[in-house]
N, CA, C and O atoms as CSV, one atom per row, in Angstrom:
chain,resi,resn,atom,element,x,y,z
A,1,MET,N,N,-36.262,-20.036,-11.811
A,1,MET,CA,C,-35.829,-19.585,-10.507
A,1,MET,C,C,-34.358,-19.915,-10.270
A,1,MET,O,O,-33.608,-19.112,-9.714
A,2,LYS,N,N,-33.957,-21.122,-10.706
A,2,LYS,CA,C,-32.559,-21.509,-10.524
A,2,LYS,C,C,-31.627,-20.583,-11.303
A,2,LYS,O,O,-30.546,-20.226,-10.834
A,3,ARG,N,N,-32.057,-20.213,-12.473
A,3,ARG,CA,C,-31.254,-19.332,-13.316
A,3,ARG,C,C,-31.086,-17.961,-12.645
A,3,ARG,O,O,-30.002,-17.379,-12.683
A,4,PHE,N,N,-32.150,-17.455,-12.040
A,4,PHE,CA,C,-32.092,-16.179,-11.328
A,4,PHE,C,C,-31.128,-16.268,-10.141
A,4,PHE,O,O,-30.314,-15.367,-9.939
A,5,LEU,N,N,-31.213,-17.331,-9.367
A,5,LEU,CA,C,-30.330,-17.499,-8.202
A,5,LEU,C,C,-28.866,-17.624,-8.635
A,5,LEU,O,O,-27.974,-17.061,-7.999
A,6,LEU,N,N,-28.633,-18.348,-9.696
A,6,LEU,CA,C,-27.273,-18.489,-10.201
A,6,LEU,C,C,-26.728,-17.155,-10.682
A,6,LEU,O,O,-25.576,-16.821,-10.406
A,7,THR,N,N,-27.538,-16.395,-11.393
A,7,THR,CA,C,-27.122,-15.074,-11.867
A,7,THR,C,C,-26.848,-14.138,-10.692
A,7,THR,O,O,-25.852,-13.416,-10.695
A,8,ALA,N,N,-27.715,-14.147,-9.699
A,8,ALA,CA,C,-27.523,-13.301,-8.519
A,8,ALA,C,C,-26.254,-13.698,-7.777
A,8,ALA,O,O,-25.499,-12.829,-7.339
A,9,PHE,N,N,-26.007,-15.002,-7.629
A,9,PHE,CA,C,-24.801,-15.470,-6.949
A,9,PHE,C,C,-23.542,-15.036,-7.698
A,9,PHE,O,O,-22.588,-14.566,-7.078
A,10,LEU,N,N,-23.528,-15.185,-9.008
A,10,LEU,CA,C,-22.358,-14.793,-9.789
A,10,LEU,C,C,-22.119,-13.284,-9.713
A,10,LEU,O,O,-20.976,-12.837,-9.618
A,11,PHE,N,N,-23.190,-12.510,-9.753
A,11,PHE,CA,C,-23.053,-11.058,-9.624
A,11,PHE,C,C,-22.465,-10.691,-8.272
A,11,PHE,O,O,-21.544,-9.877,-8.193
A,12,PHE,N,N,-22.989,-11.284,-7.213
A,12,PHE,CA,C,-22.506,-11.002,-5.857
A,12,PHE,C,C,-21.043,-11.423,-5.705
A,12,PHE,O,O,-20.253,-10.679,-5.124
A,13,PHE,N,N,-20.672,-12.582,-6.206
A,13,PHE,CA,C,-19.301,-13.081,-6.120
A,13,PHE,C,C,-18.342,-12.167,-6.882
A,13,PHE,O,O,-17.248,-11.875,-6.397
A,14,THR,N,N,-18.741,-11.717,-8.060
A,14,THR,CA,C,-17.909,-10.804,-8.848
A,14,THR,C,C,-17.735,-9.480,-8.133
A,14,THR,O,O,-16.643,-8.912,-8.148
A,15,TYR,N,N,-18.785,-8.979,-7.507
A,15,TYR,CA,C,-18.709,-7.726,-6.756
A,15,TYR,C,C,-17.712,-7.844,-5.607
A,15,TYR,O,O,-16.931,-6.923,-5.367
A,16,ILE,N,N,-17.733,-8.961,-4.901
A,16,ILE,CA,C,-16.804,-9.171,-3.782
A,16,ILE,C,C,-15.364,-9.202,-4.283
A,16,ILE,O,O,-14.479,-8.623,-3.652
A,17,LEU,N,N,-15.121,-9.860,-5.397
A,17,LEU,CA,C,-13.760,-9.934,-5.939
A,17,LEU,C,C,-13.224,-8.560,-6.301
A,17,LEU,O,O,-12.064,-8.258,-6.019
A,18,PHE,N,N,-14.037,-7.731,-6.915
A,18,PHE,CA,C,-13.579,-6.406,-7.308
A,18,PHE,C,C,-13.530,-5.444,-6.141
A,18,PHE,O,O,-12.760,-4.484,-6.181
A,19,ALA,N,N,-14.307,-5.659,-5.119
A,19,ALA,CA,C,-14.341,-4.751,-3.974
A,19,ALA,C,C,-13.103,-4.899,-3.105
A,19,ALA,O,O,-12.757,-3.967,-2.379
A,20,GLN,N,N,-12.433,-6.029,-3.155
A,20,GLN,CA,C,-11.291,-6.265,-2.285
A,20,GLN,C,C,-9.978,-6.277,-3.062
A,20,GLN,O,O,-9.190,-7.218,-2.962
A,21,GLN,N,N,-9.762,-5.241,-3.818
A,21,GLN,CA,C,-8.532,-5.145,-4.590
A,21,GLN,C,C,-7.377,-4.747,-3.686
A,21,GLN,O,O,-7.563,-4.032,-2.701
A,22,ASN,N,N,-6.204,-5.207,-4.023
A,22,ASN,CA,C,-4.989,-4.804,-3.326
A,22,ASN,C,C,-4.337,-3.662,-4.098
A,22,ASN,O,O,-4.381,-3.621,-5.328
A,23,HIS,N,N,-3.741,-2.750,-3.368
A,23,HIS,CA,C,-3.052,-1.617,-3.967
A,23,HIS,C,C,-1.594,-1.645,-3.531
A,23,HIS,O,O,-1.214,-2.425,-2.658
A,24,TYR,N,N,-0.783,-0.793,-4.143
A,24,TYR,CA,C,0.612,-0.699,-3.742
A,24,TYR,C,C,1.067,0.754,-3.815
A,24,TYR,O,O,0.446,1.598,-4.461
A,25,ILE,N,N,2.185,1.010,-3.121
A,25,ILE,CA,C,2.826,2.325,-3.156
A,25,ILE,C,C,4.270,2.106,-3.570
A,25,ILE,O,O,4.953,1.231,-3.039
A,26,TYR,N,N,4.728,2.906,-4.519
A,26,TYR,CA,C,6.114,2.853,-4.975
A,26,TYR,C,C,6.807,4.133,-4.507
A,26,TYR,O,O,6.368,5.236,-4.833
A,27,LEU,N,N,7.885,3.983,-3.748
A,27,LEU,CA,C,8.660,5.118,-3.255
A,27,LEU,C,C,10.082,5.013,-3.791
A,27,LEU,O,O,10.649,3.923,-3.856
A,28,GLN,N,N,10.656,6.160,-4.177
A,28,GLN,CA,C,12.021,6.173,-4.698
A,28,GLN,C,C,12.678,7.502,-4.361
A,28,GLN,O,O,12.040,8.553,-4.434
A,29,THR,N,N,13.945,7.456,-3.994
A,29,THR,CA,C,14.688,8.684,-3.731
A,29,THR,C,C,15.344,9.173,-5.015
A,29,THR,O,O,15.629,8.387,-5.918
A,30,ASP,N,N,15.580,10.473,-5.084
A,30,ASP,CA,C,16.202,11.056,-6.273
A,30,ASP,C,C,17.662,10.643,-6.416
A,30,ASP,O,O,18.141,10.411,-7.526
A,31,ASN,N,N,18.361,10.553,-5.297
A,31,ASN,CA,C,19.801,10.298,-5.353
A,31,ASN,C,C,20.160,8.844,-5.038
A,31,ASN,O,O,21.305,8.554,-4.694
A,32,GLN,N,N,19.208,7.942,-5.150
A,32,GLN,CA,C,19.410,6.507,-4.917
A,32,GLN,C,C,19.938,6.212,-3.517
A,32,GLN,O,O,20.740,5.298,-3.331
A,33,GLN,N,N,19.491,6.978,-2.544
A,33,GLN,CA,C,19.907,6.784,-1.152
A,33,GLN,C,C,18.928,5.845,-0.442
A,33,GLN,O,O,17.716,6.024,-0.555
A,34,PRO,N,N,19.433,4.855,0.281
A,34,PRO,CA,C,18.543,3.946,1.017
A,34,PRO,C,C,17.764,4.682,2.114
A,34,PRO,O,O,18.235,5.678,2.664
A,35,PHE,N,N,16.574,4.178,2.417
A,35,PHE,CA,C,15.734,4.764,3.452
A,35,PHE,C,C,14.895,3.654,4.069
A,35,PHE,O,O,14.950,2.504,3.634
A,36,TYR,N,N,14.123,4.011,5.079
A,36,TYR,CA,C,13.221,3.049,5.701
A,36,TYR,C,C,11.854,3.693,5.870
A,36,TYR,O,O,11.716,4.917,5.874
A,37,VAL,N,N,10.844,2.836,6.009
A,37,VAL,CA,C,9.472,3.290,6.230
A,37,VAL,C,C,8.910,2.509,7.412
A,37,VAL,O,O,9.011,1.283,7.461
A,38,LYS,N,N,8.325,3.223,8.354
A,38,LYS,CA,C,7.610,2.590,9.455
A,38,LYS,C,C,6.134,2.592,9.100
A,38,LYS,O,O,5.545,3.644,8.852
A,39,LEU,N,N,5.535,1.393,9.078
A,39,LEU,CA,C,4.130,1.236,8.723
A,39,LEU,C,C,3.520,0.186,9.642
A,39,LEU,O,O,3.932,-0.974,9.625
A,40,ASN,N,N,2.547,0.587,10.436
A,40,ASN,CA,C,1.858,-0.344,11.348
A,40,ASN,C,C,2.838,-1.124,12.220
A,40,ASN,O,O,2.756,-2.350,12.301
A,41,LYS,N,N,3.744,-0.438,12.857
A,41,LYS,CA,C,4.733,-1.021,13.768
A,41,LYS,C,C,5.726,-1.954,13.072
A,41,LYS,O,O,6.428,-2.713,13.740
A,42,LYS,N,N,5.792,-1.907,11.750
A,42,LYS,CA,C,6.785,-2.667,10.983
A,42,LYS,C,C,7.745,-1.670,10.354
A,42,LYS,O,O,7.355,-0.568,9.967
A,43,ILE,N,N,8.993,-2.071,10.260
A,43,ILE,CA,C,9.995,-1.249,9.582
A,43,ILE,C,C,10.345,-1.936,8.272
A,43,ILE,O,O,10.807,-3.077,8.256
A,44,LEU,N,N,10.119,-1.226,7.178
A,44,LEU,CA,C,10.406,-1.734,5.837
A,44,LEU,C,C,11.610,-0.979,5.296
A,44,LEU,O,O,11.635,0.251,5.330
A,45,SER,N,N,12.597,-1.692,4.803
A,45,SER,CA,C,13.808,-1.065,4.270
A,45,SER,C,C,13.770,-1.040,2.753
A,45,SER,O,O,13.293,-1.975,2.110
A,46,SER,N,N,14.283,0.047,2.196
A,46,SER,CA,C,14.361,0.154,0.741
A,46,SER,C,C,15.522,-0.690,0.234
A,46,SER,O,O,16.303,-1.237,1.012
A,47,SER,N,N,15.615,-0.782,-1.073
A,47,SER,CA,C,16.759,-1.452,-1.676
A,47,SER,C,C,17.986,-0.545,-1.530
A,47,SER,O,O,17.856,0.615,-1.140
A,48,VAL,N,N,19.151,-1.060,-1.837
A,48,VAL,CA,C,20.369,-0.244,-1.738
A,48,VAL,C,C,20.374,0.886,-2.753
A,48,VAL,O,O,21.115,1.857,-2.596
A,49,THR,N,N,19.553,0.770,-3.797
A,49,THR,CA,C,19.463,1.847,-4.789
A,49,THR,C,C,18.317,2.815,-4.504
A,49,THR,O,O,18.007,3.667,-5.337
A,50,GLY,N,N,17.685,2.694,-3.334
A,50,GLY,CA,C,16.731,3.693,-2.884
A,50,GLY,C,C,15.316,3.594,-3.408
A,50,GLY,O,O,14.701,4.621,-3.699
A,51,TYR,N,N,14.770,2.375,-3.541
A,51,TYR,CA,C,13.356,2.274,-3.888
A,51,TYR,C,C,12.690,1.218,-3.018
A,51,TYR,O,O,13.347,0.309,-2.511
A,52,LEU,N,N,11.391,1.349,-2.856
A,52,LEU,CA,C,10.624,0.436,-2.013
A,52,LEU,C,C,9.215,0.335,-2.572
A,52,LEU,O,O,8.603,1.344,-2.924
A,53,ILE,N,N,8.707,-0.878,-2.651
A,53,ILE,CA,C,7.324,-1.117,-3.053
A,53,ILE,C,C,6.601,-1.696,-1.843
A,53,ILE,O,O,6.993,-2.734,-1.308
A,54,ILE,N,N,5.546,-1.014,-1.419
A,54,ILE,CA,C,4.711,-1.505,-0.333
A,54,ILE,C,C,3.453,-2.054,-0.979
A,54,ILE,O,O,2.626,-1.299,-1.490
A,55,ALA,N,N,3.313,-3.367,-0.955
A,55,ALA,CA,C,2.229,-4.030,-1.687
A,55,ALA,C,C,1.135,-4.519,-0.742
A,55,ALA,O,O,1.264,-4.463,0.481
A,56,LYS,N,N,0.064,-4.997,-1.351
A,56,LYS,CA,C,-1.069,-5.610,-0.658
A,56,LYS,C,C,-1.737,-4.658,0.326
A,56,LYS,O,O,-2.107,-5.059,1.429
A,57,LEU,N,N,-1.891,-3.402,-0.072
A,57,LEU,CA,C,-2.582,-2.437,0.768
A,57,LEU,C,C,-4.079,-2.494,0.469
A,57,LEU,O,O,-4.492,-2.483,-0.691
A,58,LYS,N,N,-4.862,-2.554,1.498
A,58,LYS,CA,C,-6.320,-2.525,1.364
A,58,LYS,C,C,-6.787,-1.077,1.393
A,58,LYS,O,O,-6.015,-0.184,1.742
A,59,ASP,N,N,-8.021,-0.841,1.036
A,59,ASP,CA,C,-8.596,0.494,1.143
A,59,ASP,C,C,-8.554,0.940,2.602
A,59,ASP,O,O,-8.864,0.167,3.508
A,60,GLY,N,N,-8.169,2.191,2.816
A,60,GLY,CA,C,-8.140,2.716,4.178
A,60,GLY,C,C,-7.094,3.804,4.324
A,60,GLY,O,O,-6.467,4.222,3.351
A,61,ASP,N,N,-6.917,4.255,5.561
A,61,ASP,CA,C,-5.958,5.308,5.877
A,61,ASP,C,C,-4.671,4.685,6.400
A,61,ASP,O,O,-4.702,3.708,7.149
A,62,TYR,N,N,-3.539,5.256,6.001
A,62,TYR,CA,C,-2.230,4.769,6.413
A,62,TYR,C,C,-1.366,5.950,6.844
A,62,TYR,O,O,-1.455,7.040,6.278
A,63,THR,N,N,-0.535,5.718,7.845
A,63,THR,CA,C,0.447,6.702,8.271
A,63,THR,C,C,1.826,6.101,8.040
A,63,THR,O,O,2.174,5.072,8.619
A,64,LEU,N,N,2.602,6.755,7.190
A,64,LEU,CA,C,3.966,6.315,6.887
A,64,LEU,C,C,4.944,7.268,7.557
A,64,LEU,O,O,4.784,8.486,7.487
A,65,VAL,N,N,5.951,6.706,8.201
A,65,VAL,CA,C,7.041,7.503,8.745
A,65,VAL,C,C,8.275,7.129,7.945
A,65,VAL,O,O,8.720,5.982,7.979
A,66,ILE,N,N,8.830,8.096,7.225
A,66,ILE,CA,C,9.965,7.849,6.341
A,66,ILE,C,C,11.211,8.457,6.964
A,66,ILE,O,O,11.214,9.618,7.374
A,67,GLY,N,N,12.265,7.659,7.028
A,67,GLY,CA,C,13.518,8.133,7.597
A,67,GLY,C,C,14.707,7.656,6.790
A,67,GLY,O,O,14.601,6.745,5.969
A,68,PHE,N,N,15.844,8.292,7.041
A,68,PHE,CA,C,17.078,7.958,6.328
A,68,PHE,C,C,18.136,7.484,7.313
A,68,PHE,O,O,18.091,7.807,8.501
A,69,LEU,N,N,19.071,6.726,6.806
A,69,LEU,CA,C,20.145,6.205,7.639
A,69,LEU,C,C,20.997,7.329,8.205
A,69,LEU,O,O,21.145,8.384,7.588
A,70,ARG,N,N,21.545,7.095,9.369
A,70,ARG,CA,C,22.420,8.043,10.061
A,70,ARG,C,C,21.724,9.379,10.346
A,70,ARG,O,O,22.388,10.399,10.526
A,71,ASP,N,N,20.396,9.372,10.386
A,71,ASP,CA,C,19.621,10.573,10.726
A,71,ASP,C,C,20.061,11.813,9.950
A,71,ASP,O,O,20.203,12.890,10.529
A,72,GLN,N,N,20.275,11.665,8.652
A,72,GLN,CA,C,20.680,12.809,7.830
A,72,GLN,C,C,19.601,13.885,7.811
A,72,GLN,O,O,19.913,15.076,7.793
A,73,TRP,N,N,18.346,13.481,7.817
A,73,TRP,CA,C,17.215,14.407,7.865
A,73,TRP,C,C,16.238,13.888,8.908
A,73,TRP,O,O,16.227,12.695,9.211
A,74,PRO,N,N,15.421,14.772,9.457
A,74,PRO,CA,C,14.417,14.291,10.418
A,74,PRO,C,C,13.387,13.391,9.736
A,74,PRO,O,O,13.149,13.504,8.534
A,75,GLU,N,N,12.783,12.500,10.517
A,75,GLU,CA,C,11.766,11.618,9.960
A,75,GLU,C,C,10.586,12.438,9.441
A,75,GLU,O,O,10.217,13.463,10.014
A,76,LEU,N,N,10.019,11.965,8.362
A,76,LEU,CA,C,8.883,12.628,7.720
A,76,LEU,C,C,7.657,11.749,7.892
A,76,LEU,O,O,7.693,10.569,7.543
A,77,THR,N,N,6.575,12.300,8.422
A,77,THR,CA,C,5.333,11.556,8.608
A,77,THR,C,C,4.334,11.960,7.530
A,77,THR,O,O,4.053,13.142,7.335
A,78,ILE,N,N,3.805,10.959,6.838
A,78,ILE,CA,C,2.846,11.197,5.762
A,78,ILE,C,C,1.604,10.359,6.057
A,78,ILE,O,O,1.703,9.167,6.345
A,79,THR,N,N,0.448,10.988,5.983
A,79,THR,CA,C,-0.817,10.281,6.113
A,79,THR,C,C,-1.480,10.259,4.744
A,79,THR,O,O,-1.595,11.289,4.080
A,80,LEU,N,N,-1.915,9.069,4.329
A,80,LEU,CA,C,-2.552,8.965,3.028
A,80,LEU,C,C,-3.739,8.029,3.080
A,80,LEU,O,O,-3.850,7.187,3.971
A,81,THR,N,N,-4.615,8.189,2.122
A,81,THR,CA,C,-5.807,7.337,2.004
A,81,THR,C,C,-5.702,6.545,0.719
A,81,THR,O,O,-5.473,7.099,-0.356
A,82,VAL,N,N,-5.872,5.240,0.846
A,82,VAL,CA,C,-5.867,4.350,-0.308
A,82,VAL,C,C,-7.313,3.944,-0.569
A,82,VAL,O,O,-8.006,3.460,0.327
A,83,ASN,N,N,-7.756,4.146,-1.800
A,83,ASN,CA,C,-9.100,3.720,-2.173
A,83,ASN,C,C,-9.085,3.265,-3.621
A,83,ASN,O,O,-8.039,3.259,-4.270
A,84,LYS,N,N,-10.238,2.889,-4.118
A,84,LYS,CA,C,-10.296,2.311,-5.461
A,84,LYS,C,C,-9.968,3.300,-6.564
A,84,LYS,O,O,-9.803,2.896,-7.715
A,85,ASN,N,N,-9.868,4.585,-6.248
A,85,ASN,CA,C,-9.501,5.577,-7.260
A,85,ASN,C,C,-8.003,5.673,-7.329
A,85,ASN,O,O,-7.470,6.453,-8.120
């Protein structure tokens, strides 16, 4: 019985670890122009060479608003779903 409980506990613990994976999004501009992203009321700035990594994303839906300095182009709103695939 103890062996069964231990096996069940290890299986359940392993399932929880794999179910809560973190994901990331990598964004980069073609011309190395800096930009910003609004995500959940936070403003994230790209590097001076125009790339940004948004890490530690959980499974779910996200709305990103992407904009450029000096309002060269209008802000772009993107909705995406992050999942285990």
